C-alpha positions in Angstrom: 172.8 129.7 -100.1 172.9 133.2 -101.4 169.3 132.8 -101.6 168.9 131.8 -98.0 171.0 134.5 -96.7 168.8 137.2 -98.8 165.7 135.8 -97.2 167.1 135.9 -94.0 167.8 139.6 -94.4 164.2 141.0 -95.6 162.1 142.8 -93.1 159.5 140.5 -91.4 155.9 141.8 -92.3 154.6 143.2 -89.0 151.3 142.3 -87.9 149.2 145.6 -87.1 146.2 145.2 -85.2 142.7 147.2 -85.9 143.3 148.8 -82.6 146.7 149.8 -83.0 145.9 151.2 -86.2 143.1 153.3 -84.5 145.7 154.7 -82.2 147.7 155.7 -84.6 145.1 157.7 -86.3 143.6 159.1 -83.0 147.5 160.2 -82.0 147.8 161.9 -85.2 144.8 163.6 -85.5 145.5 165.2 -81.9 148.3 166.6 -84.0 151.0 163.9 -83.2 153.4 163.6 -86.4 153.7 160.4 -88.4 157.3 160.0 -87.9 156.9 161.2 -84.2 154.8 158.3 -84.0 157.0 155.8 -86.0 159.8 156.3 -83.8 158.2 156.3 -80.6 156.5 152.6 -82.1 160.2 151.7 -83.6 158.4 150.9 -86.8 159.3 152.3 -90.5 157.2 155.7 -91.1 155.6 154.2 -94.3 154.0 151.6 -92.2 152.7 154.5 -90.1 151.3 156.0 -92.7 150.0 152.9 -94.7 148.3 152.0 -91.2 146.8 155.6 -90.6 145.6 155.9 -94.1 143.9 152.3 -93.5 142.1 153.1 -90.5 140.7 156.3 -91.8 139.2 153.9 -94.4 137.9 151.2 -91.8 136.5 154.2 -89.8 134.8 155.5 -92.7 133.9 152.1 -93.8 132.1 151.3 -89.9 130.6 154.9 -89.8 128.7 154.3 -92.6 127.8 150.6 -91.7 126.2 152.5 -88.8 124.0 154.9 -90.9 122.8 151.6 -92.5 122.1 149.7 -89.5 120.1 152.8 -87.9 118.0 153.4 -91.3 117.2 149.5 -91.3 116.3 149.7 -87.7 114.2 152.9 -88.1 112.6 151.1 -91.4 112.2 148.1 -89.2 110.4 149.7 -86.6 108.1 151.6 -88.9 107.3 148.3 -90.1 105.9 147.1 -87.1 104.0 150.1 -85.9 102.7 150.2 -89.3 101.5 146.4 -88.7 100.3 147.4 -85.4 97.9 150.6 -87.3 96.7 148.3 -89.3 95.7 145.6 -87.0 94.4 148.4 -84.7 92.0 150.2 -87.4 90.6 146.8 -87.6 90.1 146.4 -84.2 86.0 147.4 -84.8 82.3 146.8 -83.7 80.5 145.7 -86.9 78.1 147.8 -87.6 74.1 145.7 -87.0 73.2 147.0 -90.5 76.0 144.8 -91.9 74.9 141.4 -92.9 77.0 137.9 -92.1 74.7 136.1 -94.7 73.8 133.4 -92.1 70.4 133.2 -93.2 71.3 132.1 -96.4 72.0 128.4 -97.7 75.8 127.2 -98.0 77.1 124.2 -99.5 79.1 123.3 -96.9 79.1 123.0 -93.5 82.9 123.6 -93.0 84.0 127.0 -94.5 85.7 129.9 -93.9 84.7 133.3 -95.4 85.1 136.7 -95.1 83.0 139.1 -93.0 83.2 142.8 -93.3 83.5 144.9 -90.0 83.0 148.5 -91.4 81.3 148.8 -94.5 82.9 152.2 -95.5 86.3 151.5 -94.6 87.1 148.2 -96.0 88.0 146.3 -92.7 87.6 142.5 -92.7 88.2 139.4 -90.8 88.3 135.3 -91.4 85.3 133.5 -89.6 85.9 129.8 -89.2 82.7 127.7 -89.8 83.2 124.1 -88.7 79.4 121.8 -88.9 77.4 125.0 -89.6 78.6 127.0 -86.9 81.2 129.8 -86.4 84.2 128.5 -84.1 87.1 131.0 -84.8 88.2 134.4 -86.0 91.6 135.1 -87.4 92.6 138.5 -88.5 94.6 138.9 -92.3 97.4 140.6 -90.4 97.9 137.5 -88.7 99.0 135.8 -91.6 101.6 138.7 -91.9 105.4 137.7 -92.1 106.1 140.8 -89.5 103.3 139.0 -86.8 105.8 136.8 -85.5 108.8 139.3 -84.6 106.1 142.0 -83.4 105.2 139.3 -81.0 108.9 138.7 -79.8 109.3 142.4 -79.8 106.6 143.0 -77.0 106.8 139.1 -75.3 104.2 136.7 -75.2 103.0 137.8 -71.6 102.2 141.9 -73.1 98.7 143.0 -71.8 98.4 143.8 -75.5 97.8 139.9 -76.4 95.5 139.2 -73.5 92.9 142.3 -75.0 93.3 140.9 -78.6 92.4 137.8 -77.4 89.4 138.9 -75.9 88.6 141.3 -78.5 88.2 138.1 -80.9 86.6 136.1 -78.6 83.8 139.1 -78.1 83.5 138.9 -82.1 83.1 135.5 -82.0 80.2 135.5 -79.8 79.0 138.4 -81.6 78.7 136.3 -84.7 77.5 133.3 -83.3 74.6 135.5 -81.9 74.1 136.9 -85.1 73.9 133.3 -86.8 71.2 132.1 -83.9 69.2 135.4 -84.6 69.2 134.7 -88.4 68.2 130.9 -87.9 65.5 132.4 -85.4 64.2 134.9 -88.2 64.3 132.2 -90.9 62.1 129.9 -88.5 59.7 132.3 -87.6 59.2 134.0 -90.9 58.9 131.1 -92.7 56.6 129.7 -90.6 54.5 133.1 -90.3 54.3 133.4 -93.9 54.0 129.3 -95.2 56.7 130.4 -97.3 60.4 129.3 -97.5 63.6 131.2 -98.0 65.4 130.2 -100.8 68.4 132.1 -102.8 66.2 131.6 -106.2 63.6 128.9 -107.4 63.9 127.6 -110.6 60.3 126.3 -111.3 59.2 130.0 -110.0 58.0 128.2 -106.8 56.5 131.0 -104.6 59.5 131.8 -101.8 60.7 134.6 -99.4 64.4 136.1 -100.5 67.3 136.1 -98.2 66.7 140.3 -98.2 63.9 139.8 -96.0 66.0 138.0 -93.0 68.7 141.1 -93.4 65.9 143.2 -93.2 64.1 141.8 -90.0 67.6 141.3 -88.4 69.0 145.1 -88.6 65.7 145.9 -87.3 65.7 143.7 -84.4 68.8 144.7 -83.6 68.6 148.3 -83.6 65.3 147.8 -81.5 67.2 145.7 -79.3 69.9 147.9 -78.6 67.2 150.9 -78.0 67.1 152.7 -81.4 63.4 153.6 -82.1 61.5 151.7 -84.8 62.4 152.5 -88.5 59.7 153.6 -91.2 60.5 150.4 -93.2 56.8 149.2 -94.0 56.6 152.9 -95.9 59.5 151.9 -98.3 58.1 148.4 -99.3 56.3 148.1 -102.6 54.2 145.2 -103.6 54.2 145.0 -107.3 52.8 141.5 -109.0 54.3 138.7 -106.8 56.9 140.7 -105.3 57.5 142.8 -102.2 60.2 145.4 -103.1 62.6 147.5 -100.6 62.7 150.4 -102.2 65.9 151.7 -100.2 68.1 148.6 -101.1 66.5 147.9 -104.1 66.2 144.3 -103.4 63.2 141.8 -103.4 61.9 140.4 -100.3 59.4 138.0 -101.8 58.9 136.2 -105.6 55.7 134.6 -107.3 53.9 135.4 -104.1 49.9 135.7 -104.9 49.8 138.3 -102.0 52.7 140.3 -101.2 51.0 142.6 -98.9 50.0 139.8 -96.6 54.2 139.5 -95.9 54.2 143.0 -95.4 51.3 143.5 -92.4 53.0 140.5 -91.0 56.7 141.6 -90.8 55.5 144.1 -87.9 54.5 141.4 -85.7 57.2 139.3 -86.3 60.0 141.9 -85.7 57.9 142.8 -82.4 57.9 139.3 -81.0 61.7 138.7 -81.7 62.8 141.6 -80.2 61.9 140.1 -76.9 63.5 136.7 -77.8 66.4 135.0 -76.1 68.2 135.3 -79.3 68.0 139.2 -79.5 68.7 139.6 -75.8 71.7 137.4 -76.5 72.8 139.4 -79.3 72.6 142.8 -77.1 74.4 141.3 -74.2 77.5 140.3 -76.2 77.3 143.5 -78.4 77.6 145.6 -75.0 80.5 143.0 -74.4 82.4 143.6 -77.7 82.4 147.6 -77.1 84.0 147.4 -74.1 86.5 145.0 -75.2 87.5 146.7 -78.4 87.9 150.1 -76.7 90.4 148.3 -74.7 92.3 146.6 -77.3 92.3 149.8 -79.4 93.4 151.8 -76.7 96.8 149.5 -76.0 97.3 149.7 -79.5 97.2 153.5 -79.3 99.7 153.9 -76.2 102.6 152.2 -79.0 101.6 154.5 -81.8 102.0 157.6 -80.1 105.1 156.6 -78.7 106.2 155.7 -81.9 108.1 153.0 -80.5 108.1 149.2 -80.0 110.4 147.8 -77.6 112.0 144.9 -77.2 113.9 142.6 -79.8 113.0 139.7 -82.5 114.7 137.4 -84.9 115.1 140.1 -87.5 116.8 142.8 -85.2 119.4 139.8 -84.0 119.8 139.5 -87.8 120.8 143.0 -88.0 122.9 142.9 -85.5 124.7 140.1 -86.6 123.7 137.4 -84.9 
């Protein structure tokens, strides 16, 4: 009975809410004494002191959380902007001097390989080949864990994605046009010279190398785009059975009895190809790619100049505790 009576006389533990603690702290910081607060709230002064101290700790913790959250959001924005910057730097018109390797024999008609966009910068895209023909373009940035959050930030209807899709389609057309031109070059040079294009010959069979396709394609592409003829014949030297391009240090022929004849045939082959359907098609899509590249880069540049990606994504929601 004594125990029960003692328990009945113990003061009940007060349940002070966080908002009430905050109110007491605000009042005290405005000059109201703790004893006055205790008298007004009809609680023990020690309760007021303890709750005010707890409110201070909670406020400091919330402030630290807010600072950390702000820093996390800034870093998240930096990540988004860095991804957009890397993507923009890869939006290029590949130089006509860059070889895509379509004139070379391949083991599989279905494959994926990387082509450079700018030889000096190292930017590249992946080309998907099916049935021996280019059917798709994929940028390395699309494999990034941040690509989906970036799309969530901007929304699927943002003009940026429209311009980026146009650029990829135009680049695919460029790749396809170069592939068609390479195949046309291979056929013409083999017929004109009566020699096959081979990567190598195990039995020292007279042949043309894939370097001759690269030389012809570069010359045809440049002339088709309005550039004057280069001095390529002057840099070609015949030695033994080989025709050597001294600028690229590559052999255009191997084991050929009269490599000089191949050299003299090149000018006529190139002139004929400049007026071909394949060359005209390449020029058309090349100009389209230039236009799409400019529009896409301009759209991305706007966000980079603003230093901000609007909207929210799933990562933002996690930062907000959702």
